[in-house]
C-alpha positions, 0 to 999 in steps of 0.5 A: 599594822598591829591593832590593839584591843582594849578590854572594857569591864565593870563591877558594881555591887548589886547585892549578889552576896545576899542572894540564895542558891547558885547565883550567889557570889560575894564581891571578893569572888569577883575580885578573885576572878579579876585577879586572874585575868588582870594579868592580860597585856591589853589596856583595860577600862573598868567602870566601878563605884568609888569605894572599889577604885583602889582595890581594882587599881591594886589588883591590876598594878600587882600584875601589870605595874607599868601599865596605864589604868583608866578610871571612870565614874559613872553618873547615875541618872538620878544624879543628873539635874 
């Protein structure tokens, strides 16, 4: 029996591009990292903001064009009524 592993990750802009020192990273740096490991054969679930959905999809499809991709919208606590 073969077991499959699904990778779960997230990307949210927390403003690290504006930080000072060695903890500073631009959003583009994160997308460069994702471009490297998005080639993995496993299924991936990515939690992100709507404005980054297409970029994440484009990176993943470049490496795994026939792979299913799951997009989930996170509902912030202040959006729940």
